N, C-alpha and C positions, 0 to 999 in steps of 0.2 A: 530411119524413121516411118512409121506409117501414119496415110491417109487420116487425117481427123473423121472421128465416127462419135454418133451420140448411144449407138449401143453398148449394153454391162450386159456378162454374164456371170452370174458370181456363185460362187463354189465353195462351199462348209468344209469342215474339217474332222476327224473325229469326236466321237462322244458327244457330239453336239447336232441338230440340225438346220434348216438354212432360217428359223428365225432370228436367229441375232444379226443378220442384216438389217433386220428392220427400221434403224437409224440411219445406214448407209442409203438405203434402199429410198427412205423418203426424202433423204439427200438431194441425194442425186433426180429422180423423177419430179421434185419442184423445181431442179433448174434443167426438166426439157431433154432427159436421158429416159430411153427406154430400155429398162432394167427386167431382168429373168433370174430366179433364182433355183437352181439344182436342188430337187431335193431328192439328193441321191441315197442309198445304203448304206453304203461305209463296209462294205461288207467282203467287195473283194475290187479291185484295184480294174480288174476287164468292166464288171457291171459299174461303176461310178463311172470311168472311161464312154461307157454303153450312153449311160444317162444324161452327160455331158453332151455327146456331141445329139444326141436327140434333139437338146434344147438348141446347140448351136445349128440345128438344122434349120431353124423356123425365125432366125437371127435375118430380117430387111437387108443388113448389112453385115462388112467383119465390126465382129464386135471386142471388146476391153475384157479380157477372159481371166477372173479372180479368183485366187483360193487361199483361201486363210490356213493353216497349219498343213496337216493331213493335204487336204486341197490343193495344195503345191506338187502334188506330187500327182493329183488327178487332171491337174493342168497343164504340165508337163507332157503326159501323156496322150490328152486330151487338142492339147494345144494346137496341133500340126492340120487341123479342121481347116477348109477355107476360109472358113467365117470367123477365122480371128487373126481383129489385127496385130493385138498385141498382148502382153500376158502384164499381170501384176501380181506378185506374193507378197502377202501381209502375216509377218514372223508364221512363214512356211518350211518345208520341206522342200529342196530343188534337186531330186533326185539325178545324177546322169545317166548315160547308157547303160544298161547292168546294175545298176542302184536300184534298192528301194529303201524305203524309208529305214526298215532292221538296217539294212547295211550302214544309214546314216549316223543311226544313232548309236550304235559302237564306236564311232569314231567320234562322240559330243564327250566332252570334259568328264569328269566322274569326280572334281573338286568342288559342285553346288548344288543346288538342290535338285532334287532327284524327283520324276515323276510318280506320284504314289496312285500306278496303275496297279490296280490288284491281279491275281494269278488266273491263269484264263476258266474260262468257265463255259464249257462247252465251244471251246474254240473261238469266244466271244471274249474283249477285255472292256473292264469299267474304271472307273477310277475310285477310288477310296470316297466315298460322300462325305465325310467329315474332311476331308481335307481339300476336297474338289474346289472352295473359296479361296483358300491361300495360296495354291499351288496354279488354275488355271482362270482365274477370276478375279486375283485382288482388289482389283481396282473396280471393281463394280458391287452395287450396296448388295448388303447382305444377303436377303431379300430373295434380289435376282438372281444372285448365285445359287443359293438354297432352292431356286426355283430351275435352274440347270441341273443342277448335283441331280435333284429327283429326277429329271427329263434326261437321263443321259441316254443317247444312243448308242448300241454295241456297236464296240470296232472288229472288224473282223481279224483274226489272224493272217488269214489271204491276203488281206490291202495293205498291212503291211510288210509281206511278205513279198511280194511279188514286184519284180523289177521292169523301168520304165524301158521301153526298147526303143524309143525315138524322143529325146529330150527338145519339146517344142520351142526352150528358150536359145538354146541353140540356132535357132533359124527367124527369129521372133523378135520384135522391140521389146526389151524386159525394163520391170521396177521392180523394186523388194522396199518393202519397209519394214526396219527391224521394231520390235517391240524393247525397246530397254531394258522393262523390267518383268521379264519373258522369266518363268520358273519349270516353265514346261520345255523349250526350244534355247537351250542358252544364248544368247544376244553374238556372243565370240562365234559361236557354231554358225547361226544368222549371217553373222558378214562375213565369215568365209563363205559360205555359199554365194552370197548375192557380187561379191568379190570371181569366185570363179564362175558367174554367167555374165560379167561385166553390167551388170544392171547399174540403172539411175538408182541410187540411193540415197536413202533418206532413214533418218532415225525418230523414234518420239517415245517418250516418256508411256509408261503402259505396261499392264500387264500381257499375259500370251490372249487373254480376250479385249485385246486396244480395238477392234473390230466394233466391239458393243461398246468398251465406256467413251471411245473416243472416235465417233465415225465421223467427225467433219475432217480430222488428219487424212483418215481413209481413204475420205471422198477427193480429198486434194490432188491425194496419188493419182488416184485411180482418174482424175479431170486432166494432168499433166499427158497419163498413159494414150485420156481417148483424143487431147491434141495434138497429138504425135512431138509433144516439147520435150 
């Protein structure tokens, strides 16, 4: 287990930016944590790794590095940084060495809800706006989900297709929160990834946007990782 820390770095996933972490940020800063949010562009894994490492460079102590969705691939790559004490995956991809988000998706079940990803446009991906609420944020108020849909950040094909080279979860203490009602990453796939990492695992009702809809649940997992227990 890692030594206790009061530093947290939050990494968002594809199609969204860091503003979705506001609820988690408010809870943790109120509790005395120093919280930084990485605003990475989600165009390439290399670029997102570099953006995350830039924020980690600025931490005054080793931090809990938290990733949602595609952010799990980012923290798997960037989490080897010396200023990372532990990792938290929130309904997130967790690639092993030589795996990418794409290779993980290929192994997901095909008999459940499928993400409504539109055909690539100039090497970038978007979710179908009309299906965004049901697929990505079913437990978020409709007006908030509409804002998320209309403020989508393009997700680059290069980000999905680049393999992780040295997954940090193989050497750092790791936690995983499974979103039981996720329609983007099947809960069964989340369970498989968490088990493969031997992560300290918990589960909560919640959509893929569980970090938005249930910030206290997410904050609890982060607190556990920060305490090193």
